[in-house]
C-alpha positions in Angstrom: 0.0 0.0 0.0 1.4 3.4 -1.1 0.9 6.1 1.4 1.0 9.8 0.4 1.6 12.7 2.8 -1.0 15.3 1.8 -1.5 18.9 2.9 -5.1 20.0 3.0 -5.6 23.2 1.1 -7.7 25.0 3.7 -7.1 28.2 5.7 -6.9 26.6 9.1 -3.8 26.5 11.3 -5.1 23.4 12.9 -4.4 21.7 9.6 -0.7 22.8 9.6 0.6 19.2 9.1 0.4 16.6 6.4 -2.3 13.9 6.6 -1.7 10.3 5.3 -3.8 9.0 2.5 -3.7 5.8 0.4 -2.9 6.0 -3.3 -5.2 3.6 -5.1 -3.6 1.5 -7.8 -6.0 2.8 -10.3 -4.5 6.3 -10.0 -1.0 5.1 -10.8 2.1 7.0 -9.6 1.2 10.5 -8.5 4.3 12.8 -8.4 5.0 15.0 -5.4 3.6 18.5 -5.9 0.3 17.3 -7.5 -3.0 18.5 -6.4 -5.6 15.8 -5.5 -9.1 15.5 -4.2 -9.3 13.9 -0.8 -12.0 12.9 1.7 -12.0 15.0 4.9 -14.7 14.5 7.4 -18.0 14.1 5.5 -16.9 16.2 2.6 -14.0 16.4 0.1 -11.2 18.9 -0.1 -8.3 19.8 -2.4 -5.0 18.5 -1.1 -1.4 18.7 -2.2 1.0 15.7 -2.1 4.2 16.9 -0.4 5.8 13.5 0.1 5.4 9.8 0.6 5.5 7.8 3.9 8.1 5.0 4.2 6.7 1.6 3.2 7.6 0.2 6.7 5.6 2.9 8.6 3.2 1.4 11.2 -0.3 2.9 11.3 -2.8 2.7 14.2 -5.6 4.3 12.2 -7.7 3.7 9.1 -6.3 5.3 6.0 -8.7 6.8 3.5 -7.9 6.7 -0.2 -7.2 9.7 -2.5 -10.3 10.3 -4.7 -8.9 11.7 -7.8 -6.0 13.6 -9.4 -6.5 17.3 -10.2 -3.3 18.0 -12.2 -2.1 16.4 -15.4 1.4 17.4 -14.3 2.5 18.5 -10.8 1.6 22.1 -10.1 4.2 22.5 -7.4 7.9 22.1 -8.1 10.3 21.0 -5.3 11.5 24.6 -5.1 8.0 25.9 -4.6 7.3 23.4 -1.9 10.5 24.3 -0.1 9.9 28.1 -0.5 6.4 27.7 1.0 7.8 25.7 3.9 10.5 28.4 4.5 7.8 31.1 4.3 5.7 29.3 6.8 8.4 29.2 9.4 9.7 32.7 8.8 6.4 34.5 8.8 4.6 32.2 11.2 1.8 31.2 8.9 0.4 27.8 8.2 2.0 25.6 5.5 -1.3 25.3 3.6 -1.7 29.2 3.6 1.9 29.5 2.2 1.3 26.9 -0.5 -2.0 28.6 -1.5 0.0 31.7 -2.5 1.3 29.7 -5.5 -2.1 28.6 -6.7 -5.3 29.9 -8.1 -8.1 30.0 -5.5 -10.9 27.7 -6.6 -14.3 27.3 -4.9 -14.9 23.9 -6.5 -12.7 20.9 -7.1 -13.6 20.6 -10.8 -10.9 21.6 -13.3 -11.2 25.0 -14.9 -11.4 25.1 -18.7 -8.2 26.8 -19.4 -8.7 29.2 -22.4 -6.6 28.4 -25.4 -6.2 29.8 -28.9 -5.5 27.8 -32.0 -2.6 28.6 -34.3 -2.0 27.4 -37.8 1.5 26.9 -39.2 2.4 26.1 -42.9 4.6 23.0 -43.5 7.7 23.4 -45.7 6.0 21.7 -48.7 2.8 23.8 -48.6 2.3 26.1 -51.7 -0.6 28.3 -52.8 -0.6 26.3 -56.1 -1.6 23.2 -54.2 -5.0 24.7 -53.5 -7.5 24.5 -56.4 -7.9 27.9 -58.1 -11.7 27.9 -57.5 -11.0 28.1 -53.8 -9.9 31.7 -53.9 -10.3 32.5 -50.2 -8.5 29.4 -49.1 -5.6 30.4 -51.4 -5.5 33.8 -49.9 -5.5 32.4 -46.4 -2.6 30.1 -47.2 -0.7 32.9 -48.8 -1.1 34.9 -45.6 0.1 32.0 -43.5 3.2 31.6 -45.7 3.9 35.3 -45.5 3.8 35.5 -41.7 5.0 32.0 -40.9 2.0 31.2 -38.8 -1.1 32.9 -37.4 -3.8 32.4 -34.7 -7.4 32.1 -35.5 -7.9 35.6 -34.1 -5.3 37.0 -36.5 -6.8 35.3 -39.5 -10.3 36.7 -38.5 -8.7 40.2 -38.3 -7.6 39.7 -42.0 -11.2 39.1 -42.9 -11.3 35.3 -43.2 -14.4 33.6 -42.0 -14.4 30.8 -39.4 -15.5 28.3 -42.1 -12.5 29.2 -44.3 -10.1 29.0 -41.4 -11.4 25.5 -40.5 -11.1 24.3 -44.1 -7.5 25.6 -44.2 -6.7 23.9 -40.9 -7.7 20.5 -42.4 -5.2 20.8 -45.3 -2.4 18.3 -45.3 0.2 21.0 -45.4 -1.1 23.0 -42.4 -0.2 22.1 -38.8 -2.6 23.1 -36.0 -1.3 23.9 -32.5 -3.1 25.2 -29.4 -1.5 27.9 -27.3 -2.6 29.6 -24.1 -4.2 32.9 -25.0 -2.2 36.1 -24.3 -4.0 38.6 -22.0 -3.3 41.6 -24.3 -3.3 40.5 -27.9 -1.3 38.2 -30.1 2.1 39.8 -30.8 4.5 38.8 -33.5 7.4 36.9 -32.2 10.6 38.9 -32.5 14.3 38.5 -32.0 15.9 39.2 -28.6 16.4 43.0 -28.7 19.8 44.6 -28.5 19.3 47.3 -25.8 21.8 50.2 -26.1 23.1 51.3 -22.7 25.0 54.4 -21.6 28.5 53.9 -20.2 27.1 54.2 -16.6 24.5 51.5 -17.3 27.0 49.2 -18.9 29.1 49.4 -15.8 26.2 48.3 -13.5 24.9 45.7 -16.0 28.1 43.8 -16.4 28.0 41.9 -13.1 24.3 41.2 -13.5 24.9 39.7 -16.9 27.7 37.6 -15.5 25.4 36.2 -12.8 22.7 35.4 -15.4 25.1 33.5 -17.7 26.8 31.6 -14.9 23.5 30.9 -13.1 24.7 32.3 -9.8 22.6 33.6 -7.0 23.6 37.3 -6.6 21.5 39.9 -4.9 22.2 43.4 -6.4 21.0 46.7 -4.9 20.7 49.1 -7.9 20.6 52.6 -6.4 19.8 54.9 -9.2 18.5 58.4 -8.9 15.1 59.1 -10.5 15.4 59.2 -14.3 18.8 57.4 -14.3 17.5 54.6 -16.6 17.0 51.6 -14.2 14.2 50.2 -16.4 16.6 50.0 -19.4 19.0 47.9 -17.3 16.0 45.6 -16.4 15.1 45.2 -20.0 18.7 44.4 -21.0 19.0 41.8 -18.1 15.6 40.3 -19.1 16.9 39.9 -22.7 19.9 37.9 -21.4 17.6 35.8 -19.3 15.3 35.0 -22.3 18.3 34.1 -24.4 19.2 31.5 -21.7 15.6 30.1 -22.1 14.8 31.0 -18.5 12.0 33.0 -16.9 12.3 36.6 -15.8 10.1 37.9 -13.0 9.6 41.7 -12.9 7.9 43.0 -9.8 6.3 46.5 -9.5 4.7 47.8 -6.3 1.3 48.9 -7.7 -1.0 47.7 -10.4 -1.1 51.3 -11.6 2.6 51.0 -12.5 2.3 47.8 -14.5 0.8 49.5 -17.6 3.8 51.8 -18.1 6.5 49.2 -17.6 4.5 46.6 -19.6 4.5 49.0 -22.6 8.3 49.2 -22.4 8.7 45.5 -22.2 6.2 44.6 -24.9 7.9 47.0 -27.3 11.0 45.0 -26.7 9.8 41.4 -26.3 6.3 41.1 -27.8 4.4 38.1 -26.7 7.2 37.0 -24.5 5.5 39.2 -21.8 2.6 38.2 -19.6 1.1 40.3 -16.9 -0.1 39.2 -13.6 -1.9 41.0 -10.8 -4.9 40.6 -8.5 -7.4 42.2 -10.8 -7.1 39.5 -13.5 -10.0 37.0 -13.7 -9.3 33.4 -12.6 -9.2 32.3 -16.3 -6.7 35.0 -17.1 -4.5 34.1 -14.2 -4.5 30.4 -15.2 -3.9 31.4 -18.8 -0.8 33.5 -17.9 0.6 31.0 -15.5 0.3 28.2 -18.0 2.1 30.2 -20.6 5.0 30.5 -18.1 4.9 26.8 -17.2 5.0 25.8 -20.9 7.5 28.6 -21.7 5.2 30.0 -24.3 6.3 33.3 -22.6 9.4 34.0 -20.6 8.7 37.3 -18.9 6.1 37.9 -16.2 5.4 41.5 -14.9 3.1 42.1 -11.9 2.6 43.3 -8.4 3.7 41.4 -5.3 1.8 38.2 -6.0 3.7 37.7 -9.2 6.7 36.6 -7.1 4.8 33.2 -6.7 4.9 32.5 -10.5 4.7 28.7 -10.8 7.9 28.0 -12.7 11.0 26.0 -11.8 13.4 27.8 -14.1 13.6 31.4 -12.9 16.7 33.1 -14.4 16.2 36.7 -13.1 14.0 38.5 -10.6 13.7 42.3 -10.6 12.0 44.1 -7.6 11.5 47.6 -9.0 11.0 50.4 -6.4 12.1 47.8 -3.8 11.6 50.3 -0.9 7.9 50.5 -1.5 5.6 49.4 1.4 3.1 47.8 -1.1 5.4 44.8 -1.3 4.4 43.9 2.3 1.1 41.9 2.5 -0.8 43.4 5.4 -3.5 40.7 5.9 -3.7 36.9 5.9 -0.1 35.8 5.2 1.9 38.8 6.1 4.9 38.2 3.8 7.2 40.7 2.1 7.6 40.0 -1.6 11.2 41.3 -1.6 12.2 38.5 0.9 10.3 35.9 -1.1 12.1 37.1 -4.2 15.5 36.6 -2.6 14.5 33.0 -1.5 13.3 32.1 -4.9 16.4 33.6 -6.6 18.6 31.6 -4.2 16.8 28.4 -4.9 16.9 29.0 -8.7 20.6 30.1 -8.7 19.9 33.4 -10.4 20.4 37.1 -9.7 17.9 39.4 -8.1 17.9 43.2 -8.8 16.5 45.4 -6.1 16.1 48.8 -7.7 15.2 52.1 -6.2 16.1 55.8 -6.1 15.5 55.7 -2.4 16.5 52.1 -1.2 14.9 50.8 1.9 17.1 51.3 5.0 17.1 47.5 5.4 18.5 46.8 1.8 21.1 49.6 2.0 22.3 48.4 5.4 22.8 44.9 3.9 24.6 46.4 0.9 26.9 48.3 3.2 27.6 45.0 5.1 28.4 43.2 1.8 25.4 41.0 1.9 24.2 42.6 -1.3 26.3 44.0 -4.1 25.7 47.8 -4.4 25.4 49.2 -8.0 24.9 52.9 -8.5 23.6 55.2 -11.2 24.2 58.6 -9.6 23.1 60.8 -12.5 20.1 61.0 -14.8 20.4 59.9 -18.4 22.0 62.6 -20.7 23.1 64.3 -17.4 19.8 66.1 -16.9 19.8 68.0 -13.6 17.6 66.9 -10.7 14.8 69.3 -10.0 15.3 72.2 -7.6 13.3 72.0 -4.4 11.9 74.8 -2.3 10.8 74.1 1.3 7.9 76.3 2.6 7.3 76.6 6.3 3.5 76.7 6.6 3.7 78.3 10.0 5.2 81.3 8.4 2.4 81.4 5.9 -0.1 81.5 8.7 1.8 84.4 10.4 1.5 86.3 7.1 -2.3 85.7 7.0 -2.3 83.0 4.3 -4.8 80.4 5.4 -5.2 78.8 2.0 -4.2 75.2 1.3 -1.7 76.7 -1.2 1.4 78.7 0.0 2.3 81.8 -2.0 5.2 79.8 -3.5 2.9 77.0 -4.5 0.4 79.3 -6.2 3.3 81.0 -8.1 4.6 77.6 -9.3 1.2 76.5 -10.5 0.7 79.8 -12.3 4.1 79.7 -14.0 3.6 76.1 -15.1 0.2 76.8 -16.6 1.5 79.9 -18.4 4.4 77.9 -20.0 1.8 75.2 -21.0 3.7 72.6 -19.1 2.4 69.9 -16.7 2.4 69.6 -12.9 1.8 66.8 -10.4 0.4 67.7 -7.0 0.6 65.3 -4.1 -1.8 65.2 -1.1 -1.8 61.9 0.8 -5.4 62.2 2.0 -8.4 61.3 -0.1 -11.9 62.5 0.3 -13.1 66.1 0.7 -12.6 66.8 4.4 -10.6 64.7 6.9 -13.3 64.9 9.6 -16.6 66.5 10.5 -17.1 68.0 14.0 -19.8 69.9 15.9 -18.6 73.4 16.7 -21.0 73.5 19.7 -19.8 70.5 21.7 -16.6 69.5 19.8 -17.8 66.0 19.1 -16.5 64.5 15.8 -18.8 62.2 13.7 -17.2 58.7 14.2 -17.7 55.4 12.6 -20.0 53.2 14.6 -17.8 50.1 13.9 -14.3 51.6 14.2 -12.7 54.1 16.6 -12.0 56.7 13.8 -13.6 59.8 12.4 -15.6 59.5 9.2 -14.2 61.3 6.2 -16.5 63.5 4.1 -16.6 62.6 0.3 -18.1 65.4 -1.7 -18.9 63.3 -4.8 -21.8 61.4 -3.2 -22.3 63.8 -0.2 -21.4 61.0 2.2 -19.3 60.4 5.3 -17.1 57.3 4.8 -14.9 55.2 7.0 -11.6 54.4 5.4 -11.1 51.3 7.6 -14.4 49.4 7.0 -16.0 51.4 4.2 -19.1 52.2 6.3 -20.9 55.2 5.0 -23.8 57.5 5.9 -25.3 60.8 4.9 -23.9 64.0 6.5 -26.1 64.7 9.6 -28.0 67.9 9.7 -27.7 68.1 13.5 -25.0 66.9 15.9 -25.8 63.3 17.0 -24.7 64.2 20.6 -26.1 67.7 21.4 -28.5 68.4 18.5 -26.7 71.5 17.4 -26.8 72.5 13.7 -23.3 73.9 13.8 -21.7 71.0 11.8 -18.3 72.0 10.4 -15.9 70.4 7.9 -12.2 70.3 8.9 -9.1 69.4 6.9 -8.6 69.0 3.2 -8.6 65.9 1.1 -8.0 65.5 -2.6 -11.6 66.3 -3.6 -11.5 69.6 -1.7 -8.1 70.5 -3.2 -9.4 69.7 -6.7 -12.3 72.1 -6.1 -9.9 74.8 -4.8 -7.7 74.4 -7.9 -10.6 74.7 -10.2 -11.7 78.0 -8.4 -8.3 79.6 -8.5 -7.2 78.3 -11.9 -10.5 78.0 -13.9 -8.7 77.3 -17.2 -6.6 74.5 -15.9 -7.4 71.0 -17.0 -7.3 69.0 -13.7 -7.3 65.2 -13.2 -7.6 63.5 -9.8 -6.1 60.1 -9.0 -6.8 58.5 -5.7 -8.4 55.3 -4.2 -11.9 56.5 -5.1 -11.0 57.0 -8.7 -8.8 53.9 -9.0 -11.6 51.7 -7.6 -13.5 52.1 -10.8 -12.2 49.5 -13.2 -9.9 51.0 -15.8 -10.5 54.6 -14.6 -7.1 55.0 -13.0 -5.3 53.8 -16.2 -7.5 56.2 -18.3 -6.4 59.1 -16.1 -2.7 58.3 -16.5 -3.0 57.7 -20.2 -4.8 61.0 -20.6 -2.2 62.9 -18.6 0.6 61.3 -20.6 -1.1 62.4 -23.8 -1.3 66.0 -22.6 -5.1 66.0 -22.0 -4.6 67.5 -18.5 -2.4 70.2 -17.1 -2.4 69.1 -13.4 -2.5 65.6 -12.0 -3.6 65.7 -8.4 -3.6 62.6 -6.2 -2.4 60.6 -3.3 0.9 58.7 -3.2 0.0 56.7 -6.3 0.9 59.7 -8.4 4.4 59.7 -6.9 5.4 56.2 -7.8 7.6 55.4 -10.8 5.8 57.5 -13.5 7.8 58.9 -16.4 6.0 61.9 -17.9 8.3 64.1 -20.1 5.9 67.0 -19.9 6.0 67.3 -16.1 8.2 70.2 -15.0 6.7 70.9 -11.7 5.7 69.0 -8.5 3.8 70.4 -5.6 3.7 68.5 -2.2 0.9 69.9 0.0 1.5 68.2 3.3 5.0 66.8 3.8 4.2 65.9 7.4 1.3 63.5 6.8 3.4 60.4 7.0 6.0 61.8 9.4 3.4 62.0 12.2 2.4 58.4 12.0 3.6 56.6 15.2 5.9 54.0 13.3 9.6 53.5 13.5 9.6 53.8 9.6 7.9 57.2 9.6 11.0 59.2 8.7 12.0 56.7 6.0 8.5 56.7 4.4 8.6 60.5 4.5 11.9 60.8 2.8 11.0 58.2 0.2 7.6 59.8 -0.7 9.1 63.3 -1.0 12.1 62.3 -3.0 10.1 60.0 -5.3 7.4 62.6 -5.9 10.0 65.3 -6.6 11.7 63.0 -9.0 8.7 63.1 -11.4 9.7 66.7 -12.3 12.2 67.6 -15.1 12.6 64.2 -16.7 12.2 65.8 -20.2 14.1 68.7 -21.8 13.0 71.4 -19.4 14.3 71.9 -15.9 12.1 70.7 -13.0 10.9 72.7 -10.0 9.4 71.4 -6.7 7.6 73.1 -3.8 7.2 71.1 -0.5 4.9 72.5 2.1 5.6 71.5 5.7 5.1 72.4 9.3 8.4 70.6 10.3 11.1 72.0 8.0 13.9 71.1 10.3 13.4 67.4 10.4 16.3 65.6 8.7 14.0 63.5 6.5 12.6 66.7 5.0 15.9 68.6 4.9 17.7 65.7 3.1 14.8 65.3 0.6 15.4 68.9 -0.6 18.8 68.0 -2.0 17.9 64.3 -2.9 20.6 63.3 -0.4 19.8 59.7 0.2 23.2 58.9 1.8 22.9 61.8 4.2 19.4 60.6 5.2 20.6 57.1 5.6 23.4 58.1 7.9 21.1 59.9 10.3 18.4 57.3 10.2 20.6 54.2 10.8 22.1 55.9 13.8 18.6 56.3 15.3 17.8 52.7 14.5 21.0 51.5 16.1 20.3 53.5 19.3 16.8 52.1 19.7 17.4 48.5 18.3 15.0 48.9 15.4 15.3 46.9 12.2 17.7 46.3 10.5 19.7 46.5 13.7 17.3 44.2 15.5 14.2 42.1 14.8 10.6 42.6 15.7 7.4 40.5 15.8 4.0 42.2 16.3 1.0 40.3 17.7 -2.5 41.8 17.3 -5.3 40.1 19.3 -8.8 40.9 17.9 -12.0 40.1 19.8 -15.5 41.6 20.0 -15.0 41.8 23.8 -12.2 44.1 24.9 -11.5 42.3 28.1 -11.2 38.9 26.3 -8.7 40.4 23.9 -6.7 41.8 26.8 -6.8 38.5 28.6 -5.3 36.5 25.7 -2.7 39.2 24.9 -1.7 39.1 28.6 -1.3 35.3 28.4 1.0 35.7 25.4 3.2 38.2 27.2 3.4 35.8 30.2 4.2 32.8 28.0 7.0 34.5 26.1 8.5 36.3 29.1 8.7 33.0 30.9 10.3 31.2 27.9 13.0 33.7 27.1 15.6 35.6 29.0 16.5 39.3 29.0 17.9 39.1 25.4 14.3 39.2 24.2 12.1 42.2 25.1 8.3 41.5 25.4 6.3 44.8 25.4 2.6 45.0 26.2 -0.1 44.3 26.1 -1.2 47.7 24.9 -4.1 49.3 23.0 -3.4 50.4 19.5 -4.0 53.9 18.2 -7.1 52.7 16.5 -8.5 50.5 19.2 -11.5 49.1 17.4 -12.0 48.1 13.7 -15.0 46.4 12.3 -16.4 45.9 15.8 -13.3 44.1 16.9 -11.1 45.4 19.7 -7.4 45.3 19.0 -4.8 44.6 21.7 -1.1 44.4 20.8 2.1 42.8 22.0 5.5 43.6 20.5 8.6 41.3 20.8 12.0 42.7 20.1 15.6 41.4 20.1 18.8 41.1 18.2 17.6 37.9 16.6 14.2 36.2 17.0 14.8 32.9 15.3 14.4 30.9 18.5 11.2 32.9 19.4 9.7 31.9 16.0 10.5 28.2 16.5 8.9 28.4 19.9 5.7 30.1 18.7 5.4 27.8 15.7 4.9 24.8 18.0 2.9 26.5 20.8 -0.7 27.3 21.4 0.0 30.9 20.4 0.4 29.8 16.7 -3.2 28.5 16.5 -4.9 31.1 18.7 -8.1 32.2 17.0 -8.3 35.9 16.3 -4.5 36.5 16.6 -2.6 38.1 13.7 1.2 37.7 13.8 3.3 40.2 11.8 6.9 39.3 11.5 9.2 42.2 10.4 6.4 44.8 10.8 6.7 48.0 8.9 
């Protein structure tokens, strides 16, 4: 009797171990990594074979048989299984949850119909003359096939051939029919590997990357290049070398919004070698793209953080663009960081990984300085274009001079000059909505969310108050819910209000807004970016999504309305996030032929994160930031694990959090610091109270091992965040 070790594909930490099932003779040999249907309780579930039990193993329970096989070939490679196991132990999630990151979520066990497209290829002996002259349309179709060397059904239809003609041609003896997985964009002509011209500076940083690709060597590179220095061109050149080796290149970008721009660059170079992967694709599209990679119909995948789990066993290059970006950290369910997973996969596949950024994460730069990563630098923009000049405006001074507007005098002047020169401007305000909160002027009571301990934000578009935590919404009250006063007042400014103010002060300006409210409408965010790139708008106003990775030649000005919005968040990474956001936003200006100008409005002009952003001085910022981290033992100079206990009863959440503190304090000596339990700044979200515990130390590997096998790991309602940001 053959016994398989099977992981049940269900999100339950109680199932964090393999179960033993019999492999019926009728199913033959089932390779490790194959998905199977198994009985569990009174129902059936999807399982993954992760190994086989020794034939001599003694069992003291009845073994149930596997019901059926779900994959024709194993979905999971040995590397994928090993990476999932590594991820499970590092991030303290269940093994099934880690494995599920590599799969398509299915509600039923039946196989999906994977969309394919038929292609027709002419054999060498096929000629137009072999088709009877009376069959004119067939002759024309064959002539077209011979001229292009092969075409899909869709391409033939675009040439005006009916489905009946296409089927007749497909049955000719000189025509070979193949099925390929459909491309999510369109069918591109295959093309030669492009020869990408590089500048001398780019050649210098590319050389060691190319060497690692050719010699199949794990090499982590930190590519520190100022905004506009041509990092994407280096990525494309490296991808070309990877494709030439018949290996897969994984290109990660932090936001879906950024995929369109980088996809265009890659498709121009590689055609249908490129597939795109992100969370907004349908299940069929995701299957489609992943199958193209598995079969090597395509060799390049571009996507947001989940693309790091591409199901391939032959990765030859991984690029993490804008590697500093917090979007690479998954903040719910499995709280992994895509950058770390990329490093693990690159190590297992013996290939280089490029971590690229104009403002590298403190963690990555620290490792580069320690020699763990190889530091590569592009200190100047292509063609030696100057970085934009930056003016800091102290908003306290504006108030003293009687300016209570959201725009400083310098900001107003920059907007006016940019419009007069018919150039473009990006304006950053990291708060969406119209007003940040609504308050009664009589009793001082804000209008709060009934499910979360936060104020509701006023959204002008639908005249509603909305919670940005749980999306609860209600109409604006006519009277105060507490005292009955009609003195309801709106405070603070969000993107909607600033858009209105811009329209009032600059009525001829063509203004586009890009924030979460706009991007939530399918395709609308991309439409805004395309329109701005085409010159349809003068000003692009938005939240931090307008500051990330965009390359608009017409943008000569950037305005940052509240530089302190991130700085005031009670996180150890607040200064780093502030410097990143300001420097990245400023870097959008002056990437074309004209000089760039930036105005940054702040109430804290003496903070080093803001001062260093003025001169784009990353090294100066890093020097001050790392000293502060060392003094306080914050990452990367120490490790942290955050525990958040959530419960509908506050005292119950506190009780469990207290038990965690007592357990860990008893198990570990003074080298590990256990802080808490304590209430979070937002104490209640979605009617659940949140009580936290923080564990800190030089290294927490022993703490992780202890937790993984303790009751803490399976505690219901507990979220564990390793390496919190």
